[in-house]
C-alpha positions as CSV (number, residue, x, y, z in Angstrom):
1,M,110.0,91.6,272.6
2,S,109.6,87.8,272.8
3,K,106.6,86.2,271.1
4,V,105.0,82.8,271.2
5,R,106.2,81.1,268.0
6,H,105.1,77.5,268.4
7,F,102.7,75.3,270.4
8,E,102.9,71.6,271.4
9,I,99.8,69.6,272.2
10,T,101.1,66.8,274.5
11,T,99.1,63.6,274.6
12,D,99.3,60.0,275.7
13,D,98.3,58.8,272.2
14,P,99.7,61.1,269.6
15,E,98.2,59.2,266.6
16,R,94.7,59.5,268.1
17,A,95.3,63.2,268.6
18,V,96.7,63.7,265.1
19,H,93.4,62.2,263.7
20,F,91.2,64.2,266.1
21,Y,92.8,67.6,265.3
22,G,93.1,66.9,261.6
23,E,89.4,65.9,261.4
24,L,88.3,68.8,263.6
25,F,90.2,71.7,262.2
26,G,91.5,70.4,258.9
27,W,95.0,70.9,260.0
28,F,97.8,69.5,257.8
29,V,99.8,67.2,260.1
30,E,103.1,65.5,259.1
31,K,105.2,63.2,261.1
32,W,108.7,64.7,261.7
33,Q,111.8,62.5,261.4
34,T,113.0,63.2,264.9
35,P,112.2,63.0,267.7
36,K,110.0,59.9,267.8
37,D,106.3,60.6,268.2
38,Y,106.4,64.2,267.0
39,W,104.0,65.5,264.3
40,M,104.3,69.0,262.8
41,V,101.0,70.9,262.5
42,S,100.2,73.6,260.0
43,G,97.0,75.5,260.5
44,G,97.0,77.5,257.3
45,E,99.0,79.6,254.9
46,E,102.1,81.3,256.1
47,D,100.7,84.8,255.4
48,E,97.6,84.1,257.6
49,P,97.7,85.2,261.3
50,G,98.5,82.6,263.9
51,I,101.3,80.1,264.7
52,N,102.0,76.5,263.8
53,G,102.9,73.8,266.2
54,A,103.1,70.1,266.9
55,I,101.5,67.1,268.5
56,M,103.8,65.0,270.7
57,R,103.8,62.3,273.2
58,R,103.4,63.7,276.7
59,P,106.9,63.6,278.4
60,A,105.4,63.9,282.0
61,P,101.9,63.6,283.5
62,D,101.7,67.3,284.3
63,W,102.5,68.6,280.8
64,G,99.5,70.0,278.9
65,V,99.7,72.4,275.9
66,V,103.2,73.9,275.8
67,N,103.8,77.3,274.2
68,T,107.3,78.0,273.0
69,I,108.5,81.6,273.1
70,D,111.2,83.0,270.8
71,V,114.2,84.4,272.8
72,S,117.4,86.1,271.7
73,D,119.7,84.5,274.2
74,L,118.5,81.2,275.7
75,D,121.1,81.0,278.4
76,A,120.2,84.4,279.7
77,F,116.5,83.8,279.6
78,L,116.9,80.5,281.5
79,A,118.8,82.3,284.2
80,R,116.1,85.0,284.3
81,A,113.4,82.3,284.6
82,V,115.1,80.8,287.6
83,E,115.7,84.2,289.2
84,A,112.0,85.0,288.7
85,G,111.0,81.8,290.7
86,G,110.6,79.3,287.9
87,E,112.6,76.1,287.3
88,V,114.2,74.4,284.3
89,V,112.5,71.1,283.7
90,R,114.4,70.2,280.5
91,E,117.9,71.5,279.9
92,K,119.0,73.3,276.7
93,A,119.3,71.0,273.7
94,A,120.0,71.5,270.0
95,V,117.2,71.2,267.4
96,P,119.6,70.6,264.5
97,H,119.7,73.4,261.9
98,M,116.9,75.2,263.8
99,G,118.2,76.4,267.1
100,W,118.3,75.7,270.9
101,I,115.4,74.8,273.1
102,A,114.8,74.3,276.8
103,Y,111.6,73.9,278.9
104,C,110.8,75.6,282.2
105,R,108.0,75.5,284.7
106,D,106.6,78.9,285.8
107,T,105.5,79.8,289.4
108,E,102.0,78.5,288.7
109,G,103.1,75.1,287.6
110,N,102.8,75.6,283.8
111,V,105.4,74.2,281.5
112,F,106.6,76.5,278.6
113,G,109.4,76.3,276.1
114,M,112.0,78.9,275.0
115,M,113.7,78.7,271.7
116,Q,116.7,80.6,270.4
117,Y,116.8,80.3,266.6
118,D,120.2,79.4,265.2
119,A,120.6,77.6,261.9
120,E,124.1,76.5,263.0
121,A,122.7,74.5,266.0
122,R,123.9,70.8,266.1
């Protein structure tokens, strides 16, 4: 079964949002080397319930909070998303040494990510 593994809070001013969420929740936020304007968020210890995420620059006006779901075969799940009435809004891309990611829009207009973990991704 696929689970939500990561969230992304999209914003027009990532540095302002980093400050806001860090102050509000005490999150540990660290700028990631790539891509530009991407901050990794840790909300607690790894053995505590919940997921970690990121704060990033909004790539399009209609992107809000994006949940990324872990999938076993990204290509197959992209095809299933389209068959179910969704659309691919950002094609499959490598996240080096982590895996493969793509973004879709569901039938209600919500954007979500899907990630196939693969340490060999380049």
